[in-house]
N, CA, C and O atoms as a DFTB+ gen file, in Angstrom:
672 C
 N C O
     1  1     -42.978     -61.381      -3.044
     2  2     -42.255     -60.807      -3.872
     3  2     -40.757     -61.429      -3.454
     4  3     -40.362     -61.319      -2.293
     5  1     -39.947     -62.091      -4.486
     6  2     -38.647     -62.634      -3.839
     7  2     -37.507     -61.785      -4.845
     8  3     -37.758     -61.187      -5.892
     9  1     -36.370     -61.923      -4.256
    10  2     -35.325     -61.185      -4.835
    11  2     -34.973     -61.514      -6.233
    12  3     -34.677     -60.575      -6.972
    13  1     -34.965     -62.945      -6.779
    14  2     -34.859     -63.434      -7.886
    15  2     -35.975     -63.001      -8.950
    16  3     -35.779     -63.239     -10.141
    17  1     -37.013     -62.438      -8.569
    18  2     -37.967     -62.181      -9.078
    19  2     -38.248     -60.678      -9.580
    20  3     -39.214     -60.314     -10.250
    21  1     -37.212     -59.910      -9.119
    22  2     -36.988     -58.337      -9.206
    23  2     -36.441     -58.274     -10.825
    24  3     -35.588     -59.010     -11.320
    25  1     -37.163     -57.216     -11.473
    26  2     -36.692     -57.039     -12.768
    27  2     -37.097     -55.376     -12.883
    28  3     -37.936     -54.790     -12.200
    29  1     -36.353     -54.883     -13.814
    30  2     -36.462     -53.628     -14.157
    31  2     -37.683     -53.256     -15.084
    32  3     -38.042     -54.005     -15.992
    33  1     -38.431     -51.799     -14.744
    34  2     -39.531     -51.827     -15.780
    35  2     -39.136     -51.985     -17.342
    36  3     -37.999     -51.906     -17.807
    37  1     -40.145     -52.189     -17.929
    38  2     -39.990     -52.650     -19.462
    39  2     -39.534     -51.104     -19.893
    40  3     -40.129     -50.104     -19.493
    41  1     -38.403     -51.082     -20.757
    42  2     -37.887     -49.878     -21.516
    43  2     -36.898     -49.206     -20.643
    44  3     -36.092     -48.328     -20.952
    45  1     -37.133     -49.860     -19.321
    46  2     -35.911     -48.556     -18.407
    47  2     -34.478     -48.788     -18.845
    48  3     -33.652     -47.925     -18.547
    49  1     -34.104     -49.836     -19.505
    50  2     -32.465     -50.095     -19.689
    51  2     -32.465     -50.499     -21.415
    52  3     -32.840     -51.562     -21.909
    53  1     -31.975     -49.406     -22.059
    54  2     -32.100     -49.675     -23.507
    55  2     -30.647     -50.356     -23.774
    56  3     -29.648     -50.114     -23.097
    57  1     -30.702     -51.235     -24.858
    58  2     -29.672     -51.841     -25.624
    59  2     -28.595     -50.915     -26.116
    60  3     -28.903     -49.900     -26.742
    61  1     -27.457     -51.195     -25.883
    62  2     -26.243     -50.529     -26.269
    63  2     -25.986     -50.687     -28.017
    64  3     -25.696     -51.732     -28.600
    65  1     -26.182     -49.357     -28.620
    66  2     -26.240     -49.598     -30.199
    67  2     -24.587     -50.133     -30.421
    68  3     -23.612     -49.577     -29.915
    69  1     -24.552     -51.347     -31.305
    70  2     -23.108     -51.957     -31.445
    71  2     -23.346     -51.617     -32.948
    72  3     -24.281     -51.796     -33.728
    73  1     -21.862     -50.941     -33.044
    74  2     -21.851     -50.150     -34.657
    75  2     -20.593     -51.001     -35.020
    76  3     -19.620     -51.321     -34.338
    77  1     -20.976     -51.301     -36.500
    78  2     -19.844     -52.025     -37.225
    79  2     -20.296     -53.374     -37.093
    80  3     -19.312     -54.114     -37.083
    81  1     -21.509     -54.093     -36.974
    82  2     -21.955     -55.139     -36.682
    83  2     -22.800     -55.534     -38.221
    84  3     -23.877     -56.128     -38.162
    85  1     -22.506     -55.342     -38.873
    86  2     -23.310     -55.457     -40.429
    87  2     -24.456     -54.624     -40.964
    88  3     -25.197     -53.953     -40.246
    89  1     -24.524     -54.700     -42.014
    90  2     -25.603     -53.950     -42.902
    91  2     -26.932     -54.174     -42.218
    92  3     -27.522     -53.094     -42.231
    93  1     -27.442     -54.825     -41.802
    94  2     -28.627     -55.096     -40.967
    95  2     -28.943     -54.157     -39.430
    96  3     -30.044     -53.773     -39.037
    97  1     -27.825     -53.990     -38.869
    98  2     -27.988     -53.351     -37.613
    99  2     -27.869     -51.753     -38.011
   100  3     -27.572     -50.991     -37.091
   101  1     -28.082     -51.202     -39.321
   102  2     -28.327     -49.855     -39.353
   103  2     -26.954     -49.109     -39.139
   104  3     -26.823     -47.981     -39.614
   105  1     -25.982     -49.672     -38.475
   106  2     -24.709     -48.934     -38.159
   107  2     -23.207     -49.813     -38.572
   108  3     -22.134     -49.832     -37.970
   109  1     -23.624     -50.491     -39.819
   110  2     -22.790     -51.408     -40.147
   111  2     -21.545     -50.623     -40.974
   112  3     -21.518     -49.393     -41.004
   113  1     -20.662     -51.326     -41.548
   114  2     -19.457     -50.449     -42.328
   115  2     -19.059     -49.390     -41.767
   116  3     -18.240     -49.529     -40.858
   117  1     -19.428     -48.270     -42.065
   118  2     -18.602     -47.196     -41.676
   119  2     -18.982     -46.818     -40.359
   120  3     -18.507     -45.806     -39.843
   121  1     -20.011     -47.735     -39.622
   122  2     -20.167     -47.192     -38.114
   123  2     -21.150     -45.909     -37.939
   124  3     -21.426     -45.495     -36.813
   125  1     -21.714     -45.242     -39.241
   126  2     -22.223     -44.000     -38.801
   127  2     -21.466     -42.843     -38.975
   128  3     -21.970     -41.757     -38.692
   129  1     -20.076     -42.937     -39.495
   130  2     -19.220     -41.782     -39.485
   131  2     -19.016     -41.257     -41.064
   132  3     -18.114     -40.509     -41.444
   133  1     -19.963     -41.772     -41.798
   134  2     -19.741     -41.151     -43.408
   135  2     -18.680     -41.950     -43.820
   136  3     -18.321     -42.937     -43.177
   137  1     -18.235     -41.637     -44.702
   138  2     -16.984     -41.860     -45.626
   139  2     -15.689     -41.215     -45.704
   140  3     -15.588     -40.085     -46.182
   141  1     -14.543     -41.959     -45.199
   142  2     -13.307     -41.408     -45.374
   143  2     -13.109     -39.993     -44.834
   144  3     -13.990     -39.349     -44.265
   145  1     -11.809     -39.556     -45.080
   146  2     -11.867     -38.323     -44.086
   147  2     -11.227     -38.212     -42.796
   148  3     -11.110     -39.223     -42.103
   149  1     -10.705     -36.841     -42.313
   150  2     -10.242     -36.892     -41.087
   151  2     -11.247     -37.251     -39.888
   152  3     -10.963     -37.862     -38.857
   153  1     -12.483     -36.729     -40.269
   154  2     -13.755     -36.982     -38.852
   155  2     -14.047     -38.492     -38.978
   156  3     -14.713     -38.886     -38.021
   157  1     -13.703     -39.600     -40.010
   158  2     -13.960     -40.806     -39.999
   159  2     -13.170     -41.518     -39.362
   160  3     -13.569     -42.643     -39.061
   161  1     -11.883     -41.126     -38.974
   162  2     -10.572     -41.619     -38.203
   163  2     -11.104     -41.440     -36.786
   164  3     -12.014     -40.716     -36.381
   165  1     -10.136     -42.463     -35.998
   166  2     -10.344     -42.604     -34.597
   167  2     -10.393     -41.389     -33.892
   168  3     -11.360     -41.177     -33.160
   169  1      -9.317     -40.397     -34.024
   170  2      -9.320     -39.375     -33.175
   171  2      -9.450     -37.976     -34.082
   172  3      -8.794     -36.951     -33.894
   173  1     -10.329     -38.163     -34.976
   174  2     -10.552     -36.949     -36.020
   175  2     -11.251     -35.931     -35.556
   176  3     -11.358     -35.130     -36.484
   177  1     -11.716     -35.588     -34.732
   178  2     -12.665     -34.807     -34.595
   179  2     -11.828     -33.220     -33.833
   180  3     -11.390     -33.246     -32.683
   181  1     -11.758     -32.158     -34.581
   182  2     -11.132     -31.185     -34.457
   183  2     -11.865     -29.946     -33.657
   184  3     -13.091     -29.858     -33.721
   185  1     -11.228     -29.155     -33.030
   186  2     -11.951     -28.146     -32.255
   187  2     -12.751     -27.369     -32.960
   188  3     -12.665     -27.470     -34.184
   189  1     -13.665     -26.464     -32.420
   190  2     -14.597     -25.527     -33.052
   191  2     -13.863     -24.231     -33.398
   192  3     -13.198     -23.574     -32.598
   193  1     -14.092     -23.905     -34.861
   194  2     -13.335     -23.167     -35.419
   195  2     -12.082     -23.423     -36.289
   196  3     -11.631     -22.566     -37.048
   197  1     -11.635     -24.455     -36.158
   198  2     -10.326     -25.054     -37.003
   199  2     -10.920     -25.232     -38.488
   200  3     -11.970     -25.771     -38.838
   201  1      -9.947     -24.629     -39.227
   202  2      -9.965     -24.393     -40.547
   203  2      -8.731     -25.348     -41.333
   204  3      -8.194     -25.169     -42.426
   205  1      -8.541     -26.339     -40.385
   206  2      -7.379     -27.307     -41.347
   207  2      -6.343     -26.612     -41.253
   208  3      -5.685     -26.745     -42.285
   209  1      -5.790     -25.830     -40.423
   210  2      -4.224     -24.917     -40.590
   211  2      -4.550     -23.745     -41.336
   212  3      -3.626     -22.932     -41.298
   213  1      -5.405     -23.418     -41.913
   214  2      -5.554     -22.108     -42.631
   215  2      -5.845     -21.001     -41.332
   216  3      -6.336     -21.247     -40.230
   217  1      -5.378     -19.761     -41.859
   218  2      -5.835     -18.995     -41.008
   219  2      -7.120     -18.800     -40.660
   220  3      -7.895     -18.452     -41.551
   221  1      -7.656     -18.995     -39.187
   222  2      -8.987     -18.878     -39.269
   223  2      -9.894     -17.579     -38.980
   224  3      -9.437     -16.539     -38.506
   225  1     -10.910     -17.731     -39.245
   226  2     -11.662     -16.691     -39.551
   227  2     -11.676     -15.410     -38.147
   228  3     -11.810     -14.198     -38.318
   229  1     -11.553     -15.895     -37.227
   230  2     -11.362     -14.933     -36.054
   231  2     -10.028     -14.166     -35.803
   232  3      -9.801     -13.244     -35.020
   233  1      -9.107     -14.885     -36.795
   234  2      -7.839     -14.148     -37.065
   235  2      -7.811     -13.303     -37.892
   236  3      -7.351     -12.177     -37.702
   237  1      -8.400     -13.794     -39.157
   238  2      -8.198     -12.881     -40.277
   239  2      -9.010     -11.560     -40.213
   240  3      -8.644     -10.613     -40.910
   241  1     -10.196     -11.443     -39.334
   242  2     -10.975     -10.274     -39.094
   243  2     -10.576      -9.011     -38.052
   244  3     -10.583      -9.128     -36.826
   245  1     -10.281      -7.973     -38.666
   246  2      -9.579      -7.201     -37.347
   247  2     -10.278      -6.926     -36.063
   248  3     -11.437      -7.260     -35.815
   249  1      -9.446      -6.268     -35.245
   250  2      -9.925      -6.423     -33.825
   251  2     -10.790      -5.074     -33.991
   252  3     -10.497      -4.101     -34.686
   253  1     -12.055      -5.275     -33.091
   254  2     -12.859      -3.992     -33.104
   255  2     -13.508      -3.883     -31.617
   256  3     -13.653      -4.865     -30.890
   257  1     -13.832      -2.724     -31.307
   258  2     -14.731      -2.857     -30.320
   259  2     -13.748      -1.878     -29.021
   260  3     -12.589      -1.488     -29.165
   261  1     -14.436      -1.717     -28.077
   262  2     -13.744      -0.850     -26.855
   263  2     -13.917      -1.891     -25.784
   264  3     -14.749      -2.796     -25.727
   265  1     -12.942      -1.567     -24.936
   266  2     -12.594      -2.244     -23.817
   267  2     -12.241      -1.422     -22.499
   268  3     -11.077      -1.104     -22.261
   269  1     -13.422      -1.054     -21.553
   270  2     -13.162      -0.258     -20.704
   271  2     -11.891      -0.671     -19.851
   272  3     -11.235       0.281     -19.427
   273  1     -11.488      -1.809     -19.567
   274  2     -10.585      -2.173     -18.527
   275  2      -9.160      -1.509     -18.843
   276  3      -8.301      -1.405     -17.968
   277  1      -8.965      -1.042     -20.242
   278  2      -7.712      -0.542     -20.786
   279  2      -7.603       0.977     -19.996
   280  3      -6.504       1.501     -19.812
   281  1      -8.673       1.511     -19.627
   282  2      -8.497       2.875     -18.969
   283  2      -8.687       2.916     -17.529
   284  3      -8.701       4.052     -17.055
   285  1      -8.842       1.914     -16.691
   286  2      -9.106       1.868     -15.355
   287  2      -7.757       2.305     -14.606
   288  3      -6.589       2.044     -14.899
   289  1      -8.340       3.124     -13.446
   290  2      -6.987       3.394     -12.507
   291  2      -6.884       2.574     -11.357
   292  3      -7.777       2.631     -10.512
   293  1      -5.931       1.832     -11.215
   294  2      -5.430       1.079     -10.129
   295  2      -4.606       1.624      -9.104
   296  3      -3.404       1.863      -9.216
   297  1      -5.396       1.829      -7.986
   298  2      -4.442       2.462      -6.831
   299  2      -3.749       1.546      -5.983
   300  3      -4.320       0.472      -5.797
   301  1      -2.847       1.695      -5.527
   302  2      -2.317       1.072      -4.053
   303  2      -2.859       1.816      -3.096
   304  3      -2.674       3.024      -2.946
   305  1      -3.830       0.806      -2.147
   306  2      -4.494       1.282      -1.185
   307  2      -4.337       0.803       0.126
   308  3      -4.591      -0.352       0.467
   309  1      -3.809       1.928       1.051
   310  2      -3.390       1.840       2.197
   311  2      -4.493       2.396       3.488
   312  3      -5.029       3.475       3.236
   313  1      -4.791       1.874       4.565
   314  2      -5.645       2.398       5.397
   315  2      -4.854       3.035       6.389
   316  3      -3.654       2.796       6.530
   317  1      -5.609       3.980       7.201
   318  2      -4.648       4.688       7.884
   319  2      -4.351       3.970       9.388
   320  3      -3.561       4.348      10.253
   321  1      -5.128       2.971       9.399
   322  2      -4.388       1.851      10.556
   323  2      -3.110       1.438      10.374
   324  3      -2.269       1.498      11.271
   325  1      -2.850       0.933       9.048
   326  2      -1.775       0.544       8.130
   327  2      -0.590       1.389       8.598
   328  3       0.435       0.967       9.132
   329  1      -0.966       2.900       8.250
   330  2       0.094       4.013       8.437
   331  2       0.517       3.866       9.953
   332  3       1.706       3.657      10.197
   333  1      -0.415       3.968      11.002
   334  2      -0.052       4.037      12.246
   335  2       0.919       2.545      12.628
   336  3       1.961       2.654      13.274
   337  1       0.485       1.374      12.205
   338  2       1.379       0.313      12.341
   339  2       2.733       0.506      11.709
   340  3       3.672       0.097      12.393
   341  1       3.021       1.035      10.564
   342  2       4.321       1.448       9.807
   343  2       4.665       2.289      10.838
   344  3       5.685       1.800      11.324
   345  1       4.377       3.263      11.420
   346  2       5.099       4.053      12.431
   347  2       5.477       3.413      13.615
   348  3       6.545       3.698      14.156
   349  1       4.689       2.553      14.088
   350  2       5.189       1.719      15.173
   351  2       6.253       0.864      15.267
   352  3       6.907       0.499      16.244
   353  1       6.343       0.542      13.845
   354  2       7.349      -0.621      13.497
   355  2       8.588       0.365      13.043
   356  3       9.643      -0.104      12.617
   357  1       8.369       1.689      13.171
   358  2       9.674       2.520      13.063
   359  2      10.143       2.469      11.208
   360  3      11.293       2.797      10.917
   361  1       9.309       2.107      10.254
   362  2       9.210       1.782       8.997
   363  2       8.746       3.590       8.340
   364  3       9.023       4.069       7.240
   365  1       8.023       4.195       9.431
   366  2       7.826       5.750       8.723
   367  2       8.077       6.208      10.395
   368  3       7.906       5.599      11.451
   369  1       8.588       7.649      10.048
   370  2       8.556       8.567      11.293
   371  2       7.480       9.672      11.218
   372  3       6.963      10.178      10.222
   373  1       7.253       9.943      12.688
   374  2       6.277      11.136      12.603
   375  2       6.655      12.321      11.877
   376  3       7.839      12.602      12.059
   377  1       6.102      13.021      11.196
   378  2       6.188      14.164      10.364
   379  2       7.145      13.883       9.265
   380  3       7.954      14.767       8.981
   381  1       7.157      12.547       8.487
   382  2       7.641      12.081       7.407
   383  2       6.454      12.474       6.420
   384  3       5.277      12.634       6.745
   385  1       7.053      12.607       5.030
   386  2       6.072      12.626       3.903
   387  2       5.713      11.266       3.333
   388  3       6.532      10.585       2.715
   389  1       4.655      10.953       3.526
   390  2       4.311       9.698       2.824
   391  2       3.799       9.739       1.430
   392  3       2.738      10.313       1.184
   393  1       4.424       9.222       0.607
   394  2       4.099       9.218      -0.689
   395  2       4.281       7.593      -1.296
   396  3       4.770       6.752      -0.543
   397  1       3.893       7.241      -2.585
   398  2       3.893       6.247      -3.188
   399  2       5.439       5.602      -3.064
   400  3       5.595       4.496      -2.547
   401  1       6.486       6.329      -3.545
   402  2       7.951       6.206      -3.229
   403  2       8.337       5.680      -2.004
   404  3       9.006       4.650      -1.923
   405  1       7.916       6.391      -0.942
   406  2       8.079       5.922       0.597
   407  2       7.322       4.431       0.986
   408  3       7.764       3.631       1.810
   409  1       6.233       4.286       0.287
   410  2       5.662       2.708       0.569
   411  2       6.390       1.841      -0.403
   412  3       6.400       0.665      -0.037
   413  1       7.039       2.083      -1.603
   414  2       7.842       1.291      -1.984
   415  2       9.101       0.919      -1.395
   416  3       9.552      -0.222      -1.498
   417  1       9.810       2.060      -0.643
   418  2      10.829       1.835      -0.116
   419  2      10.693       1.196       1.355
   420  3      11.683       0.795       1.967
   421  1       9.466       1.138       1.842
   422  2       8.993       0.387       3.005
   423  2       8.671      -1.077       2.764
   424  3       8.492      -1.869       3.689
   425  1       8.592      -1.472       1.192
   426  2       8.625      -2.845       0.935
   427  2       7.054      -3.192       1.032
   428  3       6.765      -4.328       1.406
   429  1       6.070      -2.331       0.734
   430  2       4.369      -2.792       0.908
   431  2       4.217      -2.869      -0.569
   432  3       3.270      -3.608      -0.837
   433  1       4.817      -2.363      -1.672
   434  2       4.586      -2.726      -2.946
   435  2       6.084      -2.664      -3.804
   436  3       7.195      -2.530      -3.291
   437  1       5.830      -2.776      -4.980
   438  2       6.984      -3.085      -5.995
   439  2       6.758      -1.893      -7.111
   440  3       7.652      -1.236      -7.645
   441  1       5.216      -1.767      -7.349
   442  2       4.807      -1.197      -8.288
   443  2       3.962       0.319      -7.938
   444  3       3.024       0.413      -7.146
   445  1       4.511       1.364      -8.681
   446  2       3.859       2.798      -7.926
   447  2       2.223       2.441      -8.812
   448  3       1.543       3.461      -8.687
   449  1       1.656       1.664      -9.395
   450  2       0.653       1.732      -9.970
   451  2      -0.034       2.667     -10.686
   452  3       0.261       2.884     -11.862
   453  1      -1.149       3.406      -9.978
   454  2      -1.491       4.809     -10.529
   455  2      -1.545       5.826      -9.279
   456  3      -2.177       6.882      -9.254
   457  1      -0.867       5.367      -8.399
   458  2      -0.549       6.280      -7.181
   459  2      -1.044       5.432      -5.745
   460  3      -1.232       4.237      -5.518
   461  1      -1.133       6.449      -5.060
   462  2      -1.343       5.724      -3.521
   463  2      -2.939       6.575      -3.264
   464  3      -3.144       7.766      -3.496
   465  1      -3.729       5.783      -2.839
   466  2      -5.003       5.816      -2.092
   467  2      -5.086       5.441      -0.787
   468  3      -4.775       4.311      -0.412
   469  1      -5.585       6.526       0.121
   470  2      -5.395       6.466       1.656
   471  2      -7.157       6.179       1.900
   472  3      -8.059       6.700       1.243
   473  1      -7.286       5.342       2.874
   474  2      -8.536       5.067       3.134
   475  2      -8.722       4.976       4.779
   476  3      -7.793       4.616       5.502
   477  1     -10.059       5.351       5.300
   478  2      -9.840       5.608       6.296
   479  2     -10.235       4.269       7.770
   480  3     -10.739       4.454       8.878
   481  1      -9.768       3.098       7.153
   482  2      -9.965       2.152       8.129
   483  2      -9.176       2.216       9.216
   484  3      -8.019       2.295       8.802
   485  1      -9.202       2.225      10.550
   486  2      -8.104       2.229      11.558
   487  2      -7.901       3.347      12.089
   488  3      -8.376       4.330      11.522
   489  1      -7.184       3.511      13.255
   490  2      -6.878       4.767      13.848
   491  2      -5.374       5.315      13.516
   492  3      -4.417       4.589      13.247
   493  1      -5.360       6.592      13.581
   494  2      -3.844       7.349      13.150
   495  2      -3.812       8.155      14.428
   496  3      -4.769       8.879      14.705
   497  1      -2.787       8.067      15.197
   498  2      -2.827       9.121      16.185
   499  2      -1.333       9.883      15.851
   500  3      -0.917      10.706      16.666
   501  1      -0.471       9.548      14.509
   502  2       0.836      10.104      14.600
   503  2       0.554      11.449      13.515
   504  3      -0.467      11.429      12.827
   505  1       1.349      12.394      13.433
   506  2       1.096      13.427      12.428
   507  2       2.226      13.028      11.489
   508  3       3.439      12.901      11.660
   509  1       1.368      12.861      10.365
   510  2       2.208      12.728       9.191
   511  2       1.794      13.699       7.855
   512  3       0.631      14.059       7.674
   513  1       2.652      13.986       7.155
   514  2       2.319      14.622       5.806
   515  2       2.221      13.608       4.537
   516  3       3.182      12.993       4.072
   517  1       0.888      13.548       4.065
   518  2       0.902      12.604       3.161
   519  2       0.225      13.281       1.579
   520  3      -0.663      14.108       1.370
   521  1       0.942      12.643       0.839
   522  2       0.724      13.048      -0.764
   523  2       0.383      11.917      -1.615
   524  3       1.134      11.117      -2.173
   525  1      -0.825      11.995      -1.614
   526  2      -1.674      10.928      -2.627
   527  2      -2.366      11.067      -3.861
   528  3      -2.540      12.180      -4.357
   529  1      -2.704      10.203      -4.302
   530  2      -3.632      10.372      -5.803
   531  2      -4.858      10.439      -5.485
   532  3      -5.617      11.059      -6.230
   533  1      -5.361       9.801      -4.270
   534  2      -6.734       9.711      -3.731
   535  2      -7.008       9.264      -2.576
   536  3      -6.238       8.445      -2.075
   537  1      -8.297       9.739      -1.795
   538  2      -8.365       9.867      -0.812
   539  2      -9.694       9.547      -0.125
   540  3     -10.585      10.193      -0.677
   541  1     -10.131       8.838       0.813
   542  2     -11.454       8.968       1.297
   543  2     -11.815      10.097       2.109
   544  3     -10.863      10.601       2.705
   545  1     -12.884      10.601       2.280
   546  2     -13.412      11.634       3.277
   547  2     -13.371      11.045       4.562
   548  3     -13.175      12.006       5.306
   549  1     -13.447       9.949       5.308
   550  2     -13.093       9.626       6.579
   551  2     -11.266       9.624       6.734
   552  3     -10.705       9.878       7.800
   553  1     -10.662       9.344       5.673
   554  2      -9.051       9.264       5.853
   555  2      -8.589      10.811       5.928
   556  3      -7.655      11.114       6.670
   557  1      -9.150      11.636       5.272
   558  2      -8.874      13.153       5.350
   559  2      -9.015      13.678       6.579
   560  3      -8.230      14.553       6.945
   561  1     -10.177      13.166       7.523
   562  2     -10.688      13.735       8.661
   563  2      -9.702      12.941       9.763
   564  3      -9.392      13.516      10.807
   565  1      -9.312      11.825       9.522
   566  2      -8.243      11.241      10.524
   567  2      -7.133      11.559      10.511
   568  3      -6.460      11.444      11.536
   569  1      -6.533      12.122       9.198
   570  2      -5.369      12.715       9.225
   571  2      -5.265      14.175       9.716
   572  3      -4.347      14.654      10.382
   573  1      -6.336      14.768       9.280
   574  2      -6.444      16.112      10.045
   575  2      -6.524      15.980      11.653
   576  3      -5.745      16.559      12.410
   577  1      -7.493      15.201      12.034
   578  2      -7.445      15.100      13.826
   579  2      -6.023      14.586      14.419
   580  3      -5.694      14.756      15.593
   581  1      -5.361      14.041      13.606
   582  2      -3.988      13.656      14.079
   583  2      -3.055      14.686      14.124
   584  3      -2.057      14.557      14.834
   585  1      -3.265      15.828      13.377
   586  2      -2.514      16.922      13.123
   587  2      -1.723      16.868      11.876
   588  3      -0.996      17.824      11.607
   589  1      -1.792      15.796      11.050
   590  2      -0.993      15.932       9.559
   591  2      -1.733      16.705       8.538
   592  3      -2.611      17.519       8.824
   593  1      -1.329      16.408       7.275
   594  2      -1.977      16.974       6.217
   595  2      -2.192      16.137       5.249
   596  3      -1.478      15.136       5.291
   597  1      -2.950      16.205       4.369
   598  2      -2.987      15.076       3.263
   599  2      -3.412      15.950       2.052
   600  3      -4.508      16.511       2.063
   601  1      -2.606      16.064       1.074
   602  2      -2.758      16.714      -0.265
   603  2      -2.557      15.806      -1.317
   604  3      -1.649      14.999      -1.510
   605  1      -3.781      16.139      -2.103
   606  2      -4.247      15.051      -3.246
   607  2      -3.751      15.923      -4.584
   608  3      -4.039      17.068      -4.933
   609  1      -2.762      14.763      -5.280
   610  2      -2.256      15.201      -6.436
   611  2      -2.960      14.853      -7.618
   612  3      -3.541      13.778      -7.468
   613  1      -3.124      15.356      -8.729
   614  2      -3.716      15.010     -10.035
   615  2      -3.040      14.029     -10.463
   616  3      -1.881      13.888     -10.071
   617  1      -3.561      13.221     -11.278
   618  2      -2.812      12.137     -12.060
   619  2      -2.612      12.737     -13.543
   620  3      -3.464      13.370     -14.166
   621  1      -1.217      12.384     -14.015
   622  2      -0.871      12.825     -15.223
   623  2      -1.458      11.822     -16.171
   624  3      -1.552      10.606     -16.003
   625  1      -1.873      12.617     -17.301
   626  2      -2.453      11.626     -18.397
   627  2      -1.211      11.161     -19.402
   628  3      -0.680      11.866     -20.260
   629  1      -0.943      10.010     -19.119
   630  2      -0.008       9.423     -19.838
   631  2      -0.193       9.295     -21.284
   632  3      -1.279       9.186     -21.852
   633  1       1.442       9.327     -22.051
   634  2       1.377       9.689     -23.430
   635  2       1.116       8.397     -24.038
   636  3       1.638       7.418     -23.506
   637  1       0.432       8.245     -25.010
   638  2      -0.418       7.247     -25.782
   639  2      -1.507       6.766     -25.464
   640  3      -2.157       6.040     -26.216
   641  1      -1.862       7.100     -24.302
   642  2      -3.344       6.835     -23.813
   643  2      -4.369       7.797     -24.124
   644  3      -4.095       8.986     -23.962
   645  1      -5.408       7.497     -24.509
   646  2      -6.658       8.519     -25.059
   647  2      -6.751       9.306     -23.872
   648  3      -6.573       8.851     -22.742
   649  1      -7.067      10.646     -24.175
   650  2      -7.437      11.684     -23.403
   651  2      -8.877      11.460     -23.226
   652  3      -9.580      10.973     -24.111
   653  1      -9.417      11.910     -21.782
   654  2     -11.032      12.131     -21.582
   655  2     -11.529      13.350     -22.752
   656  3     -10.923      14.377     -23.059
   657  1     -12.854      12.832     -23.274
   658  2     -13.402      13.408     -24.222
   659  2     -13.376      14.993     -24.212
   660  3     -13.299      15.664     -25.241
   661  1     -13.455      15.545     -22.853
   662  2     -13.452      16.873     -22.627
   663  2     -11.971      17.797     -23.172
   664  3     -11.867      18.881     -23.747
   665  1     -11.140      16.990     -22.780
   666  2      -9.718      17.645     -23.262
   667  2      -9.490      17.360     -24.775
   668  3      -8.502      17.964     -25.193
   669  1      -9.990      16.772     -25.508
   670  2      -9.560      16.522     -26.925
   671  2      -9.645      17.672     -27.826
   672  3      -9.313      17.558     -29.006
């Protein structure tokens, strides 16, 4: 076999359909686009759901359903190891009360979110008084071992938000 004798298998390459090349091609005159109108033009295809500028169906119907993300609690999370680093950097002092406001003052966060959550990653050797919205069991144990105390405050239900079913 020689290089000049190499050929593709029969049917491997289809000929490109040449539109607008006469009635005998089957794709002549309007090139398979139908007649007139927006979709017959060069850039005439519109996105799905477009109704020619009329208010579309998905906007005419009312919003329905429930989305649980509206009711999630988002805590500002701090590990016990980070609290010790803040004490070492003199951003917190031994015996200080650690709250979400003190975290904002230390420059760790800008928003209070739904409160402060303490997790037990890292070691804590300084006595701290902590007031938080939530805490893990290991964090409570490490704070008590260091000689401090951890108080968990209950989150107030914000006005305008739905209350849990038991309170209605």
